[in-house]
PyMOL commands that place a pseudoatom at each C-alpha (Angstrom):
pseudoatom trace, name=CA, resn=MET, resi=1, chain=A, elem=C, hetatm=0, pos=[-31.214, -9.515, 10.858]
pseudoatom trace, name=CA, resn=LYS, resi=2, chain=A, elem=C, hetatm=0, pos=[-32.744, -7.560, 7.607]
pseudoatom trace, name=CA, resn=ASN, resi=3, chain=A, elem=C, hetatm=0, pos=[-30.985, -4.567, 7.992]
pseudoatom trace, name=CA, resn=ARG, resi=4, chain=A, elem=C, hetatm=0, pos=[-27.605, -6.294, 7.949]
pseudoatom trace, name=CA, resn=ASN, resi=5, chain=A, elem=C, hetatm=0, pos=[-28.489, -8.085, 5.054]
pseudoatom trace, name=CA, resn=LEU, resi=6, chain=A, elem=C, hetatm=0, pos=[-29.652, -5.267, 3.256]
pseudoatom trace, name=CA, resn=LEU, resi=7, chain=A, elem=C, hetatm=0, pos=[-26.652, -3.446, 4.150]
pseudoatom trace, name=CA, resn=ILE, resi=8, chain=A, elem=C, hetatm=0, pos=[-24.179, -6.480, 2.738]
pseudoatom trace, name=CA, resn=ILE, resi=9, chain=A, elem=C, hetatm=0, pos=[-26.299, -6.178, -0.308]
pseudoatom trace, name=CA, resn=ALA, resi=10, chain=A, elem=C, hetatm=0, pos=[-26.235, -2.501, -0.686]
pseudoatom trace, name=CA, resn=LEU, resi=11, chain=A, elem=C, hetatm=0, pos=[-22.344, -2.593, -0.280]
pseudoatom trace, name=CA, resn=SER, resi=12, chain=A, elem=C, hetatm=0, pos=[-21.908, -5.545, -2.564]
pseudoatom trace, name=CA, resn=LEU, resi=13, chain=A, elem=C, hetatm=0, pos=[-23.855, -3.589, -5.299]
pseudoatom trace, name=CA, resn=ALA, resi=14, chain=A, elem=C, hetatm=0, pos=[-21.890, -0.344, -4.857]
pseudoatom trace, name=CA, resn=ALA, resi=15, chain=A, elem=C, hetatm=0, pos=[-18.468, -2.909, -4.908]
pseudoatom trace, name=CA, resn=VAL, resi=16, chain=A, elem=C, hetatm=0, pos=[-19.586, -4.011, -8.316]
pseudoatom trace, name=CA, resn=PHE, resi=17, chain=A, elem=C, hetatm=0, pos=[-20.688, -0.691, -9.781]
pseudoatom trace, name=CA, resn=THR, resi=18, chain=A, elem=C, hetatm=0, pos=[-17.278, 0.604, -8.525]
pseudoatom trace, name=CA, resn=ILE, resi=19, chain=A, elem=C, hetatm=0, pos=[-15.471, -1.833, -10.540]
pseudoatom trace, name=CA, resn=ILE, resi=20, chain=A, elem=C, hetatm=0, pos=[-17.691, -1.826, -13.692]
pseudoatom trace, name=CA, resn=SER, resi=21, chain=A, elem=C, hetatm=0, pos=[-17.059, 1.969, -13.888]
pseudoatom trace, name=CA, resn=CYS, resi=22, chain=A, elem=C, hetatm=0, pos=[-13.288, 0.991, -14.588]
pseudoatom trace, name=CA, resn=ALA, resi=23, chain=A, elem=C, hetatm=0, pos=[-13.828, -0.799, -17.419]
pseudoatom trace, name=CA, resn=ALA, resi=24, chain=A, elem=C, hetatm=0, pos=[-14.420, 1.790, -19.956]
pseudoatom trace, name=CA, resn=GLN, resi=25, chain=A, elem=C, hetatm=0, pos=[-11.274, 1.760, -22.808]
pseudoatom trace, name=CA, resn=GLN, resi=26, chain=A, elem=C, hetatm=0, pos=[-10.232, 4.887, -24.582]
pseudoatom trace, name=CA, resn=PRO, resi=27, chain=A, elem=C, hetatm=0, pos=[-9.428, 4.858, -28.341]
pseudoatom trace, name=CA, resn=VAL, resi=28, chain=A, elem=C, hetatm=0, pos=[-5.783, 3.522, -29.289]
pseudoatom trace, name=CA, resn=SER, resi=29, chain=A, elem=C, hetatm=0, pos=[-3.676, 5.248, -31.244]
pseudoatom trace, name=CA, resn=GLN, resi=30, chain=A, elem=C, hetatm=0, pos=[-0.749, 3.376, -33.269]
pseudoatom trace, name=CA, resn=VAL, resi=31, chain=A, elem=C, hetatm=0, pos=[2.007, 5.577, -31.366]
pseudoatom trace, name=CA, resn=ASP, resi=32, chain=A, elem=C, hetatm=0, pos=[0.743, 4.684, -27.790]
pseudoatom trace, name=CA, resn=ALA, resi=33, chain=A, elem=C, hetatm=0, pos=[-0.343, 1.113, -28.607]
pseudoatom trace, name=CA, resn=PRO, resi=34, chain=A, elem=C, hetatm=0, pos=[-0.944, -0.772, -25.535]
pseudoatom trace, name=CA, resn=GLY, resi=35, chain=A, elem=C, hetatm=0, pos=[1.772, -3.436, -24.161]
pseudoatom trace, name=CA, resn=PHE, resi=36, chain=A, elem=C, hetatm=0, pos=[2.140, -5.922, -21.391]
pseudoatom trace, name=CA, resn=TRP, resi=37, chain=A, elem=C, hetatm=0, pos=[0.767, -3.936, -18.527]
pseudoatom trace, name=CA, resn=LEU, resi=38, chain=A, elem=C, hetatm=0, pos=[-2.583, -2.848, -20.420]
pseudoatom trace, name=CA, resn=GLY, resi=39, chain=A, elem=C, hetatm=0, pos=[-3.021, -6.184, -21.614]
pseudoatom trace, name=CA, resn=ILE, resi=40, chain=A, elem=C, hetatm=0, pos=[-2.979, -7.725, -18.055]
pseudoatom trace, name=CA, resn=TRP, resi=41, chain=A, elem=C, hetatm=0, pos=[-5.688, -4.571, -16.985]
pseudoatom trace, name=CA, resn=HIS, resi=42, chain=A, elem=C, hetatm=0, pos=[-7.949, -5.175, -20.030]
pseudoatom trace, name=CA, resn=GLY, resi=43, chain=A, elem=C, hetatm=0, pos=[-7.680, -9.026, -19.177]
pseudoatom trace, name=CA, resn=MET, resi=44, chain=A, elem=C, hetatm=0, pos=[-9.112, -8.218, -15.804]
pseudoatom trace, name=CA, resn=ILE, resi=45, chain=A, elem=C, hetatm=0, pos=[-11.825, -5.863, -17.006]
pseudoatom trace, name=CA, resn=ALA, resi=46, chain=A, elem=C, hetatm=0, pos=[-12.797, -8.099, -20.035]
pseudoatom trace, name=CA, resn=PRO, resi=47, chain=A, elem=C, hetatm=0, pos=[-16.064, -9.378, -18.038]
pseudoatom trace, name=CA, resn=PHE, resi=48, chain=A, elem=C, hetatm=0, pos=[-17.375, -6.222, -17.129]
pseudoatom trace, name=CA, resn=ALA, resi=49, chain=A, elem=C, hetatm=0, pos=[-16.317, -4.782, -20.687]
pseudoatom trace, name=CA, resn=PHE, resi=50, chain=A, elem=C, hetatm=0, pos=[-17.978, -7.534, -22.049]
pseudoatom trace, name=CA, resn=ILE, resi=51, chain=A, elem=C, hetatm=0, pos=[-21.630, -6.595, -20.217]
pseudoatom trace, name=CA, resn=ILE, resi=52, chain=A, elem=C, hetatm=0, pos=[-21.088, -2.977, -20.925]
pseudoatom trace, name=CA, resn=GLY, resi=53, chain=A, elem=C, hetatm=0, pos=[-20.150, -3.781, -24.612]
pseudoatom trace, name=CA, resn=LEU, resi=54, chain=A, elem=C, hetatm=0, pos=[-23.593, -5.298, -24.899]
pseudoatom trace, name=CA, resn=PHE, resi=55, chain=A, elem=C, hetatm=0, pos=[-25.261, -1.833, -24.561]
pseudoatom trace, name=CA, resn=ASN, resi=56, chain=A, elem=C, hetatm=0, pos=[-22.567, 0.633, -25.539]
pseudoatom trace, name=CA, resn=ASP, resi=57, chain=A, elem=C, hetatm=0, pos=[-19.703, 0.468, -28.366]
pseudoatom trace, name=CA, resn=ILE, resi=58, chain=A, elem=C, hetatm=0, pos=[-16.859, -1.053, -26.320]
pseudoatom trace, name=CA, resn=ARG, resi=59, chain=A, elem=C, hetatm=0, pos=[-14.243, -3.612, -27.222]
pseudoatom trace, name=CA, resn=ILE, resi=60, chain=A, elem=C, hetatm=0, pos=[-12.714, -6.048, -24.835]
pseudoatom trace, name=CA, resn=TYR, resi=61, chain=A, elem=C, hetatm=0, pos=[-9.638, -6.467, -26.692]
pseudoatom trace, name=CA, resn=ALA, resi=62, chain=A, elem=C, hetatm=0, pos=[-7.238, -3.352, -27.629]
pseudoatom trace, name=CA, resn=PHE, resi=63, chain=A, elem=C, hetatm=0, pos=[-6.419, -2.946, -31.396]
pseudoatom trace, name=CA, resn=PRO, resi=64, chain=A, elem=C, hetatm=0, pos=[-4.126, -1.893, -32.743]
pseudoatom trace, name=CA, resn=ASN, resi=65, chain=A, elem=C, hetatm=0, pos=[-1.645, -3.227, -29.755]
pseudoatom trace, name=CA, resn=ASN, resi=66, chain=A, elem=C, hetatm=0, pos=[1.786, -4.074, -29.678]
pseudoatom trace, name=CA, resn=GLY, resi=67, chain=A, elem=C, hetatm=0, pos=[1.758, -7.545, -30.333]
pseudoatom trace, name=CA, resn=GLY, resi=68, chain=A, elem=C, hetatm=0, pos=[2.238, -10.654, -28.411]
pseudoatom trace, name=CA, resn=TRP, resi=69, chain=A, elem=C, hetatm=0, pos=[3.157, -8.796, -24.945]
pseudoatom trace, name=CA, resn=TYR, resi=70, chain=A, elem=C, hetatm=0, pos=[-0.089, -7.346, -25.077]
pseudoatom trace, name=CA, resn=ASP, resi=71, chain=A, elem=C, hetatm=0, pos=[-1.668, -10.922, -25.927]
pseudoatom trace, name=CA, resn=PHE, resi=72, chain=A, elem=C, hetatm=0, pos=[0.462, -12.598, -23.276]
pseudoatom trace, name=CA, resn=GLY, resi=73, chain=A, elem=C, hetatm=0, pos=[-0.766, -9.974, -20.568]
pseudoatom trace, name=CA, resn=PHE, resi=74, chain=A, elem=C, hetatm=0, pos=[-4.302, -10.353, -21.887]
pseudoatom trace, name=CA, resn=LEU, resi=75, chain=A, elem=C, hetatm=0, pos=[-4.249, -13.951, -21.005]
pseudoatom trace, name=CA, resn=LEU, resi=76, chain=A, elem=C, hetatm=0, pos=[-2.975, -13.629, -17.936]
pseudoatom trace, name=CA, resn=GLY, resi=77, chain=A, elem=C, hetatm=0, pos=[-5.443, -10.919, -16.608]
pseudoatom trace, name=CA, resn=ILE, resi=78, chain=A, elem=C, hetatm=0, pos=[-8.324, -13.184, -18.098]
pseudoatom trace, name=CA, resn=SER, resi=79, chain=A, elem=C, hetatm=0, pos=[-6.644, -16.174, -16.284]
pseudoatom trace, name=CA, resn=ILE, resi=80, chain=A, elem=C, hetatm=0, pos=[-7.178, -14.367, -12.464]
pseudoatom trace, name=CA, resn=TRP, resi=81, chain=A, elem=C, hetatm=0, pos=[-10.793, -14.953, -13.073]
pseudoatom trace, name=CA, resn=GLY, resi=82, chain=A, elem=C, hetatm=0, pos=[-10.552, -18.813, -13.420]
pseudoatom trace, name=CA, resn=GLY, resi=83, chain=A, elem=C, hetatm=0, pos=[-7.906, -19.063, -10.559]
pseudoatom trace, name=CA, resn=GLY, resi=84, chain=A, elem=C, hetatm=0, pos=[-5.003, -19.701, -13.101]
pseudoatom trace, name=CA, resn=GLY, resi=85, chain=A, elem=C, hetatm=0, pos=[-3.276, -23.165, -13.285]
pseudoatom trace, name=CA, resn=ALA, resi=86, chain=A, elem=C, hetatm=0, pos=[-3.529, -23.254, -9.181]
pseudoatom trace, name=CA, resn=ALA, resi=87, chain=A, elem=C, hetatm=0, pos=[-7.499, -24.367, -9.904]
pseudoatom trace, name=CA, resn=ALA, resi=88, chain=A, elem=C, hetatm=0, pos=[-6.702, -26.982, -12.732]
pseudoatom trace, name=CA, resn=GLY, resi=89, chain=A, elem=C, hetatm=0, pos=[-4.213, -28.392, -10.272]
pseudoatom trace, name=CA, resn=ARG, resi=90, chain=A, elem=C, hetatm=0, pos=[-6.599, -28.630, -7.255]
pseudoatom trace, name=CA, resn=ARG, resi=91, chain=A, elem=C, hetatm=0, pos=[-7.815, -31.671, -6.443]
pseudoatom trace, name=CA, resn=HIS, resi=92, chain=A, elem=C, hetatm=0, pos=[-11.829, -32.293, -5.646]
pseudoatom trace, name=CA, resn=LYS, resi=93, chain=A, elem=C, hetatm=0, pos=[-13.337, -34.769, -3.582]
for i in range(1, 93): cmd.bond("trace and resi %d" % i, "trace and resi %d" % (i + 1))
show_as sticks, trace
zoom trace
């Protein structure tokens, strides 16, 4: 039983570190300003980028970006962590 719990913990840590490794963001030029799809991605990795940003110089929000579509995508991406609108509409007993 102990070996099984140890295996689950090891696999969970490996999964977390794999997800965190995706959080690095490249510098952005004005020509290749991120849009809607990169906004969604940056929103999804924002919690991990924030944790890494405490120790390194990483931003969680790309600037410059191409405006409203990036903002909309970022908000959609960050709302995935909270369950979106479905979590607010769920009834609690």
